[in-house]
N, CA, C and O atoms as a GROMACS GRO file, in nm:
protein
  544
    1MET      N    1   1.235  -5.407   3.509
    1MET     CA    2   1.204  -5.275   3.468
    1MET      C    3   1.340  -5.206   3.436
    1MET      O    4   1.440  -5.209   3.508
    2THR      N    5   1.328  -5.149   3.326
    2THR     CA    6   1.453  -5.096   3.251
    2THR      C    7   1.483  -4.968   3.303
    2THR      O    8   1.392  -4.888   3.326
    3SER      N    9   1.621  -4.936   3.328
    3SER     CA   10   1.657  -4.818   3.365
    3SER      C   11   1.722  -4.717   3.279
    3SER      O   12   1.798  -4.762   3.193
    4ILE      N   13   1.708  -4.603   3.285
    4ILE     CA   14   1.752  -4.505   3.183
    4ILE      C   15   1.889  -4.456   3.208
    4ILE      O   16   1.917  -4.395   3.312
    5ARG      N   17   1.988  -4.486   3.100
    5ARG     CA   18   2.127  -4.440   3.105
    5ARG      C   19   2.132  -4.302   3.131
    5ARG      O   20   2.054  -4.228   3.071
    6PRO      N   21   2.235  -4.243   3.231
    6PRO     CA   22   2.258  -4.123   3.257
    6PRO      C   23   2.251  -4.028   3.137
    6PRO      O   24   2.172  -3.934   3.125
    7HIS      N   25   2.348  -4.066   3.050
    7HIS     CA   26   2.345  -3.967   2.925
    7HIS      C   27   2.218  -3.959   2.849
    7HIS      O   28   2.189  -3.858   2.786
    8THR      N   29   2.144  -4.062   2.855
    8THR     CA   30   2.020  -4.043   2.770
    8THR      C   31   1.931  -3.946   2.851
    8THR      O   32   1.876  -3.854   2.790
    9PHE      N   33   1.915  -3.961   2.979
    9PHE     CA   34   1.834  -3.867   3.077
    9PHE      C   35   1.888  -3.732   3.042
    9PHE      O   36   1.803  -3.653   3.000
   10LEU      N   37   1.982  -3.700   3.049
   10LEU     CA   38   2.050  -3.551   3.023
   10LEU      C   39   2.022  -3.529   2.886
   10LEU      O   40   1.963  -3.423   2.865
   11LEU      N   41   2.050  -3.608   2.772
   11LEU     CA   42   1.990  -3.577   2.682
   11LEU      C   43   1.846  -3.530   2.637
   11LEU      O   44   1.827  -3.444   2.551
   12ILE      N   45   1.747  -3.600   2.707
   12ILE     CA   46   1.594  -3.569   2.719
   12ILE      C   47   1.585  -3.427   2.775
   12ILE      O   48   1.524  -3.336   2.718
   13ILE      N   49   1.652  -3.414   2.896
   13ILE     CA   50   1.617  -3.286   2.966
   13ILE      C   51   1.684  -3.171   2.850
   13ILE      O   52   1.614  -3.074   2.821
   14ALA      N   53   1.801  -3.184   2.795
   14ALA     CA   54   1.842  -3.094   2.718
   14ALA      C   55   1.736  -3.052   2.625
   14ALA      O   56   1.686  -2.940   2.634
   15ILE      N   57   1.695  -3.147   2.525
   15ILE     CA   58   1.590  -3.115   2.436
   15ILE      C   59   1.458  -3.038   2.485
   15ILE      O   60   1.392  -2.949   2.430
   16LEU      N   61   1.443  -3.102   2.606
   16LEU     CA   62   1.293  -3.028   2.672
   16LEU      C   63   1.332  -2.889   2.690
   16LEU      O   64   1.258  -2.802   2.643
   17LEU      N   65   1.450  -2.852   2.760
   17LEU     CA   66   1.486  -2.711   2.776
   17LEU      C   67   1.490  -2.639   2.644
   17LEU      O   68   1.433  -2.532   2.626
   18LEU      N   69   1.564  -2.705   2.546
   18LEU     CA   70   1.574  -2.616   2.409
   18LEU      C   71   1.433  -2.608   2.362
   18LEU      O   72   1.412  -2.496   2.315
   19PHE      N   73   1.338  -2.680   2.358
   19PHE     CA   74   1.184  -2.636   2.326
   19PHE      C   75   1.112  -2.550   2.406
   19PHE      O   76   1.020  -2.485   2.355
   20LEU      N   77   1.140  -2.541   2.525
   20LEU     CA   78   1.074  -2.452   2.643
   20LEU      C   79   1.112  -2.311   2.616
   20LEU      O   80   1.028  -2.220   2.620
   21THR      N   81   1.228  -2.295   2.592
   21THR     CA   82   1.317  -2.169   2.587
   21THR      C   83   1.307  -2.106   2.428
   21THR      O   84   1.316  -1.984   2.411
   22SER      N   85   1.289  -2.189   2.326
   22SER     CA   86   1.298  -2.142   2.198
   22SER      C   87   1.161  -2.047   2.189
   22SER      O   88   1.173  -1.951   2.114
   23GLY      N   89   1.070  -2.057   2.237
   23GLY     CA   90   0.953  -1.978   2.210
   23GLY      C   91   0.939  -1.850   2.275
   23GLY      O   92   0.839  -1.784   2.247
   24CYS      N   93   1.023  -1.806   2.356
   24CYS     CA   94   1.033  -1.674   2.405
   24CYS      C   95   1.046  -1.550   2.320
   24CYS      O   96   1.136  -1.541   2.238
   25GLN      N   97   0.956  -1.452   2.338
   25GLN     CA   98   0.941  -1.329   2.255
   25GLN      C   99   0.871  -1.228   2.331
   25GLN      O  100   0.802  -1.252   2.430
   26LYS      N  101   0.892  -1.113   2.279
   26LYS     CA  102   0.784  -1.012   2.359
   26LYS      C  103   0.688  -0.995   2.267
   26LYS      O  104   0.693  -0.981   2.145
   27SER      N  105   0.582  -1.001   2.360
   27SER     CA  106   0.459  -0.991   2.291
   27SER      C  107   0.410  -0.862   2.291
   27SER      O  108   0.454  -0.794   2.384
   28PRO      N  109   0.321  -0.797   2.204
   28PRO     CA  110   0.256  -0.664   2.198
   28PRO      C  111   0.182  -0.646   2.320
   28PRO      O  112   0.100  -0.728   2.361
   29ILE      N  113   0.216  -0.515   2.392
   29ILE     CA  114   0.172  -0.498   2.504
   29ILE      C  115   0.036  -0.393   2.472
   29ILE      O  116  -0.050  -0.366   2.556
   30ASN      N  117   0.039  -0.358   2.376
   30ASN     CA  118  -0.053  -0.226   2.322
   30ASN      C  119  -0.160  -0.285   2.241
   30ASN      O  120  -0.234  -0.206   2.181
   31GLY      N  121  -0.178  -0.411   2.230
   31GLY     CA  122  -0.292  -0.476   2.155
   31GLY      C  123  -0.273  -0.446   2.004
   31GLY      O  124  -0.166  -0.453   1.942
   32ASP      N  125  -0.386  -0.412   1.959
   32ASP     CA  126  -0.404  -0.366   1.815
   32ASP      C  127  -0.316  -0.254   1.770
   32ASP      O  128  -0.273  -0.254   1.654
   33LEU      N  129  -0.286  -0.157   1.856
   33LEU     CA  130  -0.188  -0.026   1.825
   33LEU      C  131  -0.046  -0.085   1.790
   33LEU      O  132   0.007  -0.034   1.691
   34ASP      N  133   0.017  -0.173   1.848
   34ASP     CA  134   0.155  -0.222   1.803
   34ASP      C  135   0.150  -0.257   1.646
   34ASP      O  136   0.069  -0.330   1.590
   35GLY      N  137   0.254  -0.189   1.592
   35GLY     CA  138   0.275  -0.232   1.439
   35GLY      C  139   0.299  -0.094   1.388
   35GLY      O  140   0.316   0.009   1.453
   36GLN      N  141   0.298  -0.115   1.227
   36GLN     CA  142   0.304   0.020   1.156
   36GLN      C  143   0.211   0.058   1.084
   36GLN      O  144   0.150  -0.024   1.015
   37TRP      N  145   0.180   0.188   1.085
   37TRP     CA  146   0.035   0.254   1.041
   37TRP      C  147   0.112   0.349   0.938
   37TRP      O  148   0.221   0.403   0.955
   38GLN      N  149   0.024   0.355   0.819
   38GLN     CA  150   0.053   0.452   0.717
   38GLN      C  151  -0.048   0.571   0.758
   38GLN      O  152  -0.161   0.550   0.802
   39VAL      N  153   0.008   0.699   0.736
   39VAL     CA  154  -0.084   0.806   0.742
   39VAL      C  155  -0.175   0.828   0.607
   39VAL      O  156  -0.141   0.826   0.489
   40MET      N  157  -0.295   0.849   0.662
   40MET     CA  158  -0.377   0.839   0.518
   40MET      C  159  -0.425   0.979   0.511
   40MET      O  160  -0.447   1.024   0.399
   41GLU      N  161  -0.445   1.053   0.613
   41GLU     CA  162  -0.488   1.205   0.602
   41GLU      C  163  -0.436   1.271   0.744
   41GLU      O  164  -0.406   1.212   0.848
   42VAL      N  165  -0.437   1.394   0.719
   42VAL     CA  166  -0.409   1.495   0.841
   42VAL      C  167  -0.492   1.609   0.819
   42VAL      O  168  -0.489   1.678   0.717
   43SER      N  169  -0.574   1.629   0.929
   43SER     CA  170  -0.656   1.753   0.895
   43SER      C  171  -0.662   1.828   1.021
   43SER      O  172  -0.683   1.768   1.127
   44PRO      N  173  -0.647   1.944   1.016
   44PRO     CA  174  -0.633   2.023   0.877
   44PRO      C  175  -0.514   2.000   0.806
   44PRO      O  176  -0.421   1.980   0.884
   45ALA      N  177  -0.480   1.997   0.684
   45ALA     CA  178  -0.351   1.980   0.634
   45ALA      C  179  -0.236   2.068   0.678
   45ALA      O  180  -0.252   2.184   0.716
   46PRO      N  181  -0.142   2.020   0.672
   46PRO     CA  182  -0.002   2.110   0.723
   46PRO      C  183   0.022   2.215   0.607
   46PRO      O  184   0.018   2.175   0.490
   47ALA      N  185   0.044   2.334   0.633
   47ALA     CA  186   0.051   2.461   0.519
   47ALA      C  187   0.164   2.425   0.448
   47ALA      O  188   0.175   2.482   0.340
   48GLU      N  189   0.267   2.332   0.484
   48GLU     CA  190   0.390   2.337   0.403
   48GLU      C  191   0.364   2.193   0.335
   48GLU      O  192   0.282   2.109   0.372
   49THR      N  193   0.447   2.186   0.235
   49THR     CA  194   0.439   2.039   0.149
   49THR      C  195   0.507   1.917   0.220
   49THR      O  196   0.621   1.935   0.263
   50PRO      N  197   0.451   1.804   0.236
   50PRO     CA  198   0.500   1.716   0.328
   50PRO      C  199   0.634   1.677   0.279
   50PRO      O  200   0.656   1.685   0.158
   51ILE      N  201   0.726   1.634   0.361
   51ILE     CA  202   0.864   1.576   0.325
   51ILE      C  203   0.856   1.466   0.243
   51ILE      O  204   0.953   1.443   0.170
   52ASN      N  205   0.736   1.374   0.241
   52ASN     CA  206   0.721   1.266   0.148
   52ASN      C  207   0.574   1.234   0.154
   52ASN      O  208   0.512   1.265   0.256
   53ALA      N  209   0.509   1.170   0.046
   53ALA     CA  210   0.377   1.145   0.035
   53ALA      C  211   0.328   1.028   0.152
   53ALA      O  212   0.220   1.021   0.210
   54ARG      N  213   0.449   0.940   0.164
   54ARG     CA  214   0.432   0.814   0.232
   54ARG      C  215   0.495   0.835   0.360
   54ARG      O  216   0.617   0.818   0.368
   55LEU      N  217   0.420   0.874   0.470
   55LEU     CA  218   0.455   0.876   0.610
   55LEU      C  219   0.407   0.768   0.690
   55LEU      O  220   0.296   0.720   0.666
   56TYR      N  221   0.490   0.716   0.798
   56TYR     CA  222   0.439   0.610   0.879
   56TYR      C  223   0.460   0.637   1.023
   56TYR      O  224   0.549   0.711   1.063
   57TYR      N  225   0.368   0.569   1.107
   57TYR     CA  226   0.397   0.598   1.239
   57TYR      C  227   0.427   0.416   1.277
   57TYR      O  228   0.366   0.326   1.220
   58CYS      N  229   0.512   0.398   1.363
   58CYS     CA  230   0.560   0.262   1.403
   58CYS      C  231   0.537   0.261   1.542
   58CYS      O  232   0.601   0.343   1.608
   59PHE      N  233   0.462   0.188   1.600
   59PHE     CA  234   0.439   0.167   1.784
   59PHE      C  235   0.478   0.028   1.797
   59PHE      O  236   0.442  -0.059   1.718
   60TYR      N  237   0.556   0.010   1.905
   60TYR     CA  238   0.598  -0.092   1.964
   60TYR      C  239   0.650  -0.088   2.108
   60TYR      O  240   0.754  -0.027   2.133
   61LEU      N  241   0.580  -0.150   2.204
   61LEU     CA  242   0.633  -0.140   2.345
   61LEU      C  243   0.600   0.006   2.398
   61LEU      O  244   0.484   0.045   2.410
   62HIS      N  245   0.705   0.078   2.426
   62HIS     CA  246   0.670   0.207   2.471
   62HIS      C  247   0.737   0.323   2.359
   62HIS      O  248   0.761   0.438   2.394
   63VAL      N  249   0.758   0.278   2.236
   63VAL     CA  250   0.836   0.358   2.153
   63VAL      C  251   0.743   0.381   2.018
   63VAL      O  252   0.672   0.297   1.963
   64CYS      N  253   0.761   0.493   1.987
   64CYS     CA  254   0.696   0.551   1.877
   64CYS      C  255   0.813   0.596   1.783
   64CYS      O  256   0.898   0.674   1.826
   65GLN      N  257   0.818   0.546   1.650
   65GLN     CA  258   0.906   0.577   1.556
   65GLN      C  259   0.841   0.632   1.431
   65GLN      O  260   0.759   0.560   1.374
   66LEU      N  261   0.868   0.756   1.380
   66LEU     CA  262   0.816   0.817   1.274
   66LEU      C  263   0.900   0.801   1.160
   66LEU      O  264   1.014   0.848   1.162
   67ASN      N  265   0.851   0.732   1.048
   67ASN     CA  266   0.913   0.706   0.936
   67ASN      C  267   0.856   0.769   0.812
   67ASN      O  268   0.743   0.819   0.815
   68TYR      N  269   0.931   0.768   0.703
   68TYR     CA  270   0.893   0.819   0.570
   68TYR      C  271   0.973   0.731   0.487
   68TYR      O  272   1.075   0.672   0.521
   69TYR      N  273   0.903   0.728   0.352
   69TYR     CA  274   0.975   0.618   0.250
   69TYR      C  275   1.096   0.659   0.211
   69TYR      O  276   1.114   0.761   0.145
   70GLY      N  277   1.200   0.570   0.256
   70GLY     CA  278   1.323   0.594   0.257
   70GLY      C  279   1.407   0.665   0.385
   70GLY      O  280   1.522   0.707   0.372
   71GLY      N  281   1.346   0.670   0.487
   71GLY     CA  282   1.423   0.720   0.600
   71GLY      C  283   1.326   0.727   0.719
   71GLY      O  284   1.206   0.700   0.714
   72THR      N  285   1.395   0.767   0.825
   72THR     CA  286   1.328   0.775   0.954
   72THR      C  287   1.352   0.926   1.013
   72THR      O  288   1.463   0.976   1.035
   73LEU      N  289   1.236   0.982   1.032
   73LEU     CA  290   1.232   1.117   1.088
   73LEU      C  291   1.284   1.137   1.237
   73LEU      O  292   1.378   1.213   1.258
   74THR      N  293   1.227   1.073   1.331
   74THR     CA  294   1.270   1.049   1.464
   74THR      C  295   1.189   0.946   1.551
   74THR      O  296   1.081   0.897   1.522
   75THR      N  297   1.255   0.927   1.651
   75THR     CA  298   1.204   0.815   1.761
   75THR      C  299   1.179   0.879   1.890
   75THR      O  300   1.258   0.960   1.938
   76GLY      N  301   1.086   0.849   1.940
   76GLY     CA  302   1.038   0.908   2.072
   76GLY      C  303   0.967   0.791   2.174
   76GLY      O  304   0.949   0.673   2.142
   77SER      N  305   0.940   0.841   2.277
   77SER     CA  306   0.866   0.762   2.384
   77SER      C  307   0.705   0.787   2.346
   77SER      O  308   0.650   0.881   2.289
   78MET      N  309   0.654   0.667   2.402
   78MET     CA  310   0.495   0.667   2.381
   78MET      C  311   0.439   0.606   2.528
   78MET      O  312   0.492   0.513   2.589
   79ASP      N  313   0.322   0.680   2.569
   79ASP     CA  314   0.241   0.628   2.676
   79ASP      C  315   0.107   0.610   2.631
   79ASP      O  316   0.038   0.706   2.596
   80TYR      N  317   0.064   0.483   2.630
   80TYR     CA  318  -0.065   0.420   2.597
   80TYR      C  319  -0.145   0.412   2.687
   80TYR      O  320  -0.116   0.308   2.746
   81SER      N  321  -0.233   0.459   2.737
   81SER     CA  322  -0.344   0.422   2.840
   81SER      C  323  -0.481   0.453   2.810
   81SER      O  324  -0.519   0.569   2.794
   82GLY      N  325  -0.570   0.336   2.801
   82GLY     CA  326  -0.701   0.352   2.764
   82GLY      C  327  -0.732   0.419   2.631
   82GLY      O  328  -0.698   0.370   2.523
   83ASP      N  329  -0.789   0.520   2.641
   83ASP     CA  330  -0.819   0.593   2.523
   83ASP      C  331  -0.723   0.724   2.479
   83ASP      O  332  -0.750   0.806   2.391
   84HIS      N  333  -0.611   0.721   2.558
   84HIS     CA  334  -0.516   0.825   2.519
   84HIS      C  335  -0.374   0.790   2.491
   84HIS      O  336  -0.319   0.706   2.563
   85ILE      N  337  -0.303   0.852   2.387
   85ILE     CA  338  -0.163   0.803   2.367
   85ILE      C  339  -0.091   0.950   2.374
   85ILE      O  340  -0.134   1.047   2.312
   86THR      N  341   0.024   0.955   2.458
   86THR     CA  342   0.118   1.078   2.478
   86THR      C  343   0.238   1.036   2.417
   86THR      O  344   0.304   0.938   2.451
   87LEU      N  345   0.269   1.127   2.311
   87LEU     CA  346   0.407   1.106   2.220
   87LEU      C  347   0.492   1.214   2.259
   87LEU      O  348   0.458   1.332   2.259
   88SER      N  349   0.604   1.172   2.292
   88SER     CA  350   0.720   1.273   2.329
   88SER      C  351   0.857   1.247   2.263
   88SER      O  352   0.919   1.141   2.273
   89PHE      N  353   0.899   1.358   2.191
   89PHE     CA  354   1.031   1.318   2.113
   89PHE      C  355   1.143   1.418   2.174
   89PHE      O  356   1.144   1.537   2.142
   90PRO      N  357   1.227   1.369   2.253
   90PRO     CA  358   1.303   1.451   2.326
   90PRO      C  359   1.439   1.490   2.253
   90PRO      O  360   1.506   1.583   2.297
   91ASP      N  361   1.480   1.418   2.141
   91ASP     CA  362   1.589   1.478   2.055
   91ASP      C  363   1.534   1.552   1.946
   91ASP      O  364   1.563   1.514   1.832
   92THR      N  365   1.452   1.664   1.962
   92THR     CA  366   1.377   1.714   1.846
   92THR      C  367   1.474   1.848   1.791
   92THR      O  368   1.510   1.931   1.875
   93SER      N  369   1.507   1.861   1.668
   93SER     CA  370   1.567   1.960   1.634
   93SER      C  371   1.456   2.069   1.570
   93SER      O  372   1.336   2.043   1.566
   94GLU      N  373   1.515   2.200   1.519
   94GLU     CA  374   1.408   2.249   1.480
   94GLU      C  375   1.365   2.193   1.332
   94GLU      O  376   1.246   2.212   1.304
   95GLU      N  377   1.438   2.131   1.241
   95GLU     CA  378   1.406   2.076   1.124
   95GLU      C  379   1.316   1.936   1.166
   95GLU      O  380   1.230   1.896   1.087
   96THR      N  381   1.335   1.876   1.270
   96THR     CA  382   1.229   1.784   1.336
   96THR      C  383   1.092   1.836   1.366
   96THR      O  384   0.986   1.794   1.320
   97ALA      N  385   1.110   1.925   1.444
   97ALA     CA  386   0.972   1.987   1.474
   97ALA      C  387   0.901   2.040   1.358
   97ALA      O  388   0.778   2.044   1.356
   98ASP      N  389   0.975   2.084   1.261
   98ASP     CA  390   0.880   2.121   1.137
   98ASP      C  391   0.822   1.995   1.056
   98ASP      O  392   0.722   2.001   0.985
   99GLY      N  393   0.890   1.893   1.074
   99GLY     CA  394   0.849   1.739   1.007
   99GLY      C  395   0.753   1.695   1.086
   99GLY      O  396   0.664   1.630   1.030
  100LEU      N  397   0.742   1.716   1.228
  100LEU     CA  398   0.633   1.644   1.307
  100LEU      C  399   0.509   1.698   1.255
  100LEU      O  400   0.416   1.618   1.249
  101ARG      N  401   0.490   1.808   1.219
  101ARG     CA  402   0.345   1.884   1.165
  101ARG      C  403   0.305   1.797   1.057
  101ARG      O  404   0.184   1.775   1.047
  102HIS      N  405   0.396   1.735   0.961
  102HIS     CA  406   0.349   1.657   0.852
  102HIS      C  407   0.270   1.525   0.918
  102HIS      O  408   0.167   1.480   0.868
  103TYR      N  409   0.319   1.483   1.012
  103TYR     CA  410   0.240   1.370   1.089
  103TYR      C  411   0.124   1.411   1.169
  103TYR      O  412   0.066   1.323   1.233
  104GLY      N  413   0.084   1.523   1.173
  104GLY     CA  414  -0.038   1.569   1.261
  104GLY      C  415  -0.004   1.597   1.397
  104GLY      O  416  -0.089   1.600   1.487
  105ILE      N  417   0.146   1.622   1.419
  105ILE     CA  418   0.168   1.649   1.552
  105ILE      C  419   0.194   1.804   1.569
  105ILE      O  420   0.291   1.853   1.511
  106PRO      N  421   0.115   1.880   1.644
  106PRO     CA  422   0.129   1.997   1.658
  106PRO      C  423   0.222   2.061   1.748
  106PRO      O  424   0.270   2.174   1.736
  107ALA      N  425   0.242   1.979   1.837
  107ALA     CA  426   0.343   2.024   1.943
  107ALA      C  427   0.407   1.891   2.014
  107ALA      O  428   0.357   1.779   2.001
  108ASN      N  429   0.511   1.914   2.081
  108ASN     CA  430   0.608   1.825   2.134
  108ASN      C  431   0.620   1.854   2.284
  108ASN      O  432   0.668   1.964   2.310
  109PRO      N  433   0.587   1.780   2.383
  109PRO     CA  434   0.488   1.649   2.350
  109PRO      C  435   0.341   1.656   2.303
  109PRO      O  436   0.296   1.770   2.298
  110VAL      N  437   0.269   1.567   2.271
  110VAL     CA  438   0.139   1.567   2.229
  110VAL      C  439   0.081   1.459   2.291
  110VAL      O  440   0.129   1.347   2.308
  111THR      N  441  -0.047   1.510   2.330
  111THR     CA  442  -0.164   1.393   2.369
  111THR      C  443  -0.273   1.359   2.283
  111THR      O  444  -0.361   1.445   2.274
  112PHE      N  445  -0.288   1.254   2.218
  112PHE     CA  446  -0.406   1.225   2.127
  112PHE      C  447  -0.506   1.137   2.196
  112PHE      O  448  -0.478   1.056   2.284
  113THR      N  449  -0.628   1.163   2.146
  113THR     CA  450  -0.744   1.081   2.190
  113THR      C  451  -0.754   0.968   2.090
  113THR      O  452  -0.750   1.002   1.972
  114VAL      N  453  -0.766   0.857   2.114
  114VAL     CA  454  -0.795   0.733   2.022
  114VAL      C  455  -0.944   0.733   2.002
  114VAL      O  456  -1.024   0.687   2.083
  115ASP      N  457  -0.975   0.796   1.874
  115ASP     CA  458  -1.109   0.776   1.842
  115ASP      C  459  -1.141   0.642   1.783
  115ASP      O  460  -1.256   0.602   1.799
  116ARG      N  461  -1.062   0.572   1.722
  116ARG     CA  462  -1.098   0.453   1.655
  116ARG      C  463  -0.953   0.388   1.649
  116ARG      O  464  -0.846   0.436   1.613
  117LEU      N  465  -0.988   0.250   1.700
  117LEU     CA  466  -0.843   0.156   1.689
  117LEU      C  467  -0.921   0.018   1.658
  117LEU      O  468  -1.010  -0.026   1.732
  118ASP      N  469  -0.882  -0.036   1.555
  118ASP     CA  470  -0.914  -0.197   1.539
  118ASP      C  471  -0.792  -0.240   1.456
  118ASP      O  472  -0.698  -0.160   1.446
  119SER      N  473  -0.787  -0.352   1.400
  119SER     CA  474  -0.700  -0.429   1.332
  119SER      C  475  -0.644  -0.374   1.198
  119SER      O  476  -0.545  -0.420   1.142
  120LYS      N  477  -0.729  -0.257   1.148
  120LYS     CA  478  -0.710  -0.196   1.017
  120LYS      C  479  -0.698  -0.060   1.018
  120LYS      O  480  -0.630  -0.007   0.930
  121SER      N  481  -0.761   0.015   1.115
  121SER     CA  482  -0.760   0.165   1.102
  121SER      C  483  -0.746   0.217   1.236
  121SER      O  484  -0.784   0.151   1.333
  122LEU      N  485  -0.690   0.343   1.249
  122LEU     CA  486  -0.668   0.415   1.376
  122LEU      C  487  -0.693   0.559   1.341
  122LEU      O  488  -0.655   0.602   1.232
  123ILE      N  489  -0.753   0.632   1.423
  123ILE     CA  490  -0.800   0.776   1.405
  123ILE      C  491  -0.754   0.834   1.539
  123ILE      O  492  -0.807   0.800   1.645
  124LEU      N  493  -0.651   0.926   1.531
  124LEU     CA  494  -0.619   0.992   1.652
  124LEU      C  495  -0.660   1.150   1.635
  124LEU      O  496  -0.660   1.208   1.526
  125ARG      N  497  -0.692   1.203   1.745
  125ARG     CA  498  -0.743   1.336   1.768
  125ARG      C  499  -0.664   1.411   1.863
  125ARG      O  500  -0.632   1.354   1.967
  126SER      N  501  -0.622   1.547   1.841
  126SER     CA  502  -0.560   1.610   1.938
  126SER      C  503  -0.666   1.731   1.928
  126SER      O  504  -0.766   1.730   1.856
  127ALA      N  505  -0.624   1.845   2.020
  127ALA     CA  506  -0.699   1.964   2.039
  127ALA      C  507  -0.718   2.030   1.886
  127ALA      O  508  -0.826   2.079   1.854
  128THR      N  509  -0.610   2.026   1.799
  128THR     CA  510  -0.629   2.098   1.669
  128THR      C  511  -0.616   1.996   1.555
  128THR      O  512  -0.637   2.039   1.442
  129THR      N  513  -0.585   1.874   1.568
  129THR     CA  514  -0.555   1.796   1.453
  129THR      C  515  -0.619   1.654   1.458
  129THR      O  516  -0.617   1.591   1.564
  130THR      N  517  -0.675   1.604   1.346
  130THR     CA  518  -0.710   1.461   1.328
  130THR      C  519  -0.610   1.378   1.232
  130THR      O  520  -0.577   1.426   1.123
  131VAL      N  521  -0.570   1.274   1.267
  131VAL     CA  522  -0.489   1.184   1.206
  131VAL      C  523  -0.541   1.052   1.186
  131VAL      O  524  -0.568   0.977   1.279
  132THR      N  525  -0.559   1.020   1.049
  132THR     CA  526  -0.620   0.890   1.028
  132THR      C  527  -0.518   0.809   0.956
  132THR      O  528  -0.460   0.849   0.854
  133LEU      N  529  -0.497   0.698   1.009
  133LEU     CA  530  -0.405   0.602   0.966
  133LEU      C  531  -0.447   0.453   0.940
  133LEU      O  532  -0.546   0.410   0.999
  134ARG      N  533  -0.376   0.374   0.856
  134ARG     CA  534  -0.434   0.270   0.826
  134ARG      C  535  -0.320   0.172   0.851
  134ARG      O  536  -0.204   0.211   0.838
  135LYS      N  537  -0.352   0.018   0.894
  135LYS     CA  538  -0.250  -0.056   0.935
  135LYS      C  539  -0.158  -0.109   0.811
  135LYS      O  540  -0.226  -0.147   0.716
  136PHE      N  541  -0.038  -0.118   0.794
  136PHE     CA  542   0.043  -0.122   0.698
  136PHE      C  543   0.120  -0.236   0.711
  136PHE      O  544   0.207  -0.262   0.628
   0.00000   0.00000   0.00000
């Protein structure tokens, strides 16, 4: 019977540990919701002209970030449970509050009902606003 040398055994253990730990990453906890979504329509449309025609929601873990082509409007917290999403943006200035309306967010915080969610489309509805988004 052949014995394994101690340094060979340690090398095998080190390689196994390397393979076992290299695959660790945070996985999406919100299913299809996690990711970047492009705002396709806000109804009723905001009275003001949008800051940019390309607006995006980005959901990941417990965070919602509102982006537009070329920048970020604000980042806030998100609570997603069942068919409701509550968004809160604690560092909201008067300018940011005006910008939230372009995303279909009438108040801060806001709770949306998820009317539709799949891998390609998302429809959010508050008491006064409907936001239609597509996965980007």
